[in-house]
N, C-alpha and C positions, 0 to 999 in steps of 0.2 A: 504494500500500500504506500502510495506517494504522499508527500506533504499536502498536495492539493486535495487529496481525498479526505485527509483529516480536517482540513479547513472547511470543506463542504459539509462534512458531518457536524462540525461545530455549529455551522450556520443553521443546519436543520434543528439541532437541539435548542439553539437560542430562540428560533421561531416557535418550537414546540412549547416552550415555557409560556409564551403568550396564550396558547390554546389551553394549557393547564390552568392558567390564571382566570380563564373565563368560566371554569366550572365552580360549583358550590358544594359544600359539604352536605351530605344527606341527613346529618344530625339535625333534628327538629328544634333549632334554637337560632333566633335571628342574629345574635351576636356571634355565635360560633360560625354560622354560614358566611357572615361578612368577613371573617378573618381566616377562614380555612377553605381549602379547595377539596375536590373529591378525593377521597383517600386512595382509591384504586389508581386514579390518574397520577396522583402524587408519587405513589410507590413505583409505578412503572417508569415515571420520568427520572426518579432518583437512580434506579437501577441502570437506566440507559446512560445517564451522565457519568456514573461511576465506571461503567464498562468502557466508555469512550476515553475518559481521562487515564484509566489504567493502561489501555492499549497505546495511547499517545505518549504518555509521560512515565508510566510505571506506578506501582502501588505506593512507593516511598516518596513520590514527589509531593511538594506542598499543595499543589492544586487538588490532587486526589484526596489527601488527608483533610484539607480544609473543607471540601465539599461534604465528605462523610461527617465532619464535625457539625457543620451548620445546617445540614439538611437531615433533620431527625424526625420530622413529622409531616403533617399535611398543611402547615401554616402557609399563608400567602407569602410571608416574609422569607420562609425557607426557599420557596421557588424563586423569588426575586434574587436572593443571594446566590443561588445556584446559577441563575442566568448571568449575573454579573461575573462570576468566576469563569464561566464559559466564554464570555466576551474577552476577558483578559487572556485566557488560554488560546483563544482563536487568534488574537493579535500577535501573541508570541510565536505561534506556529507560522502565521502568514508572513511575519517579518523575518523569519529565519533565525531568530535568536536561539531557540532550543537546539536546532541543528548545529549552529555555530558553537554552542557550549559543548555538545557531544563531540564535535570535531576537536576542540581544544583538549578535552579529557583524553580522547584517543591519541592525540599527538603526544601527550605526556607518556602514555603507556607505550606507544611505539618507540619513543626515545629511550625508555628504560630497556626494552628488549634489544634495540639496536646497540645500545651500550654494552649489554651482556654479550651480544654476538661479537662485538669488537674485542672484548676482553678474551673470549674463547679463541678467536682467531690469533690474537697476539701470543697466546699460550700454546699454540700449536694444535688446538682442537678445531681445525678449519671445517671439518665435516659438519659438526654441530652448529658452527657459526653460519654455514651456508643454509642449513635447514631453518634456523631462527630468522635469518634475514629474509629468506623466501617466504616464510609464514607471515611476517610483517607486511611484505609486499602484497601478498594475496588478500589479506584483510583490508589493506588500503584500497585495493581495486574494488572490493565489495562496497566500501563506503563511497567511492566515487560513483559506482553504479546507482546507489541509493539516491545520490544527489541529482542525477540526470534522468532517473526513472527507468533504468535498465534492470529487469528482474534478475535476482541472484539465485533463484531456486526454480525447479521444474516440478510439475505434478504429473506422474505417469498414469497409465490406464487403471492401475490398481489403487490409486489415491495416495501413493507414497510420495513424499516430498524429498527431493534430493538437491544438493547444491550443484550449481552449474560450474563447469570447468573454468579454471582461471584463464586459460588460453582463449576461450570463447569470450569471456568478459573483457579481456584485453582488446580483442578485435572489435567488439561492439563499442567500447569506450573510444577507441580511435575514430571509428565511424561517426560517433556522436560529437566529436570535436573536443573531448575532454583533454586530449593531448595529441601530438602530431605523430606521423608515421615513423619517424626516427625513434621516438620514445617507445612506440609499439614494438619495434624490432628489438630494442634494448630489453624491454619487459619480457619478451619471448625468450631471450637468451638467459635472463636471470631466473626465470621460472624453470627453464630446462636444467640449469645448473642445480637449482634446489631439488628438483626431482631426482637427478642423478645421485646427489648426496643422500637423499631420503631412502633410495633403493640400493644403496651400497655400491654404486658404480664409481668407486673412488679413483680408479685409474684413468678416468675420462676427463679429469680436470686437475688443476694444480692449486696449491695454497695461494699463489699469487693471483690466480683468477678469482678465488673466493674473496680475497681482500679487495680486489677491484670491484667485484659485485657488491660487497657490503658498502663501500664508499658511494657507489652509484645509486644503490637503493636508498641510502640515507639522503642523498641529494634530491632524488626524485620525490620521495615522500614529503620532504620539506617544500619543494617547489610546486608540486601539483597537489593542491589541497581540495578536500571535499567542499 
């Protein structure tokens, strides 16, 4: 699911709040009816909002936790506060702020792994360094795909979800203009070296090639950002 899909769903839920606010409690009391909406509509709306925020941001995000805290019953104010939270979440998604934050976190994680790979290579463990560098590269490709809307998984006839091959993602990213043909060829060679290291084909590359790969992957990840 792309960011635009999340934004569209947020818009739906924001509009749905207006519909819920048009309902009235079935409890036979004028004051209660004035300040409360239909309980079934309220419960359904709360569940839909929580499901959306969990999918978009995760259970631990402040939006998800805050909605669960403020939306406890069928009060009109509960619905209004939920609608306000969704508007804020929608703006964050549409503005790309959440994606930018995730990219920054990923960049820190990638830097840690690349630093580990560099240390291993310097200590003579270039096979492990090649695998780690290649794994960082593949995950970076998947994040680039998410940015431009390229699917990273496939669904077979039996309903099983499987990751798409990194080489295929590389080709589609180049076609989408995420980077140029020269970068595409370089990524192909780096992935090939990683696969050789992962499958024990140690005689097919040298420590110097691994060191060059690591330096190049580090530069590529820093330059071509999601």
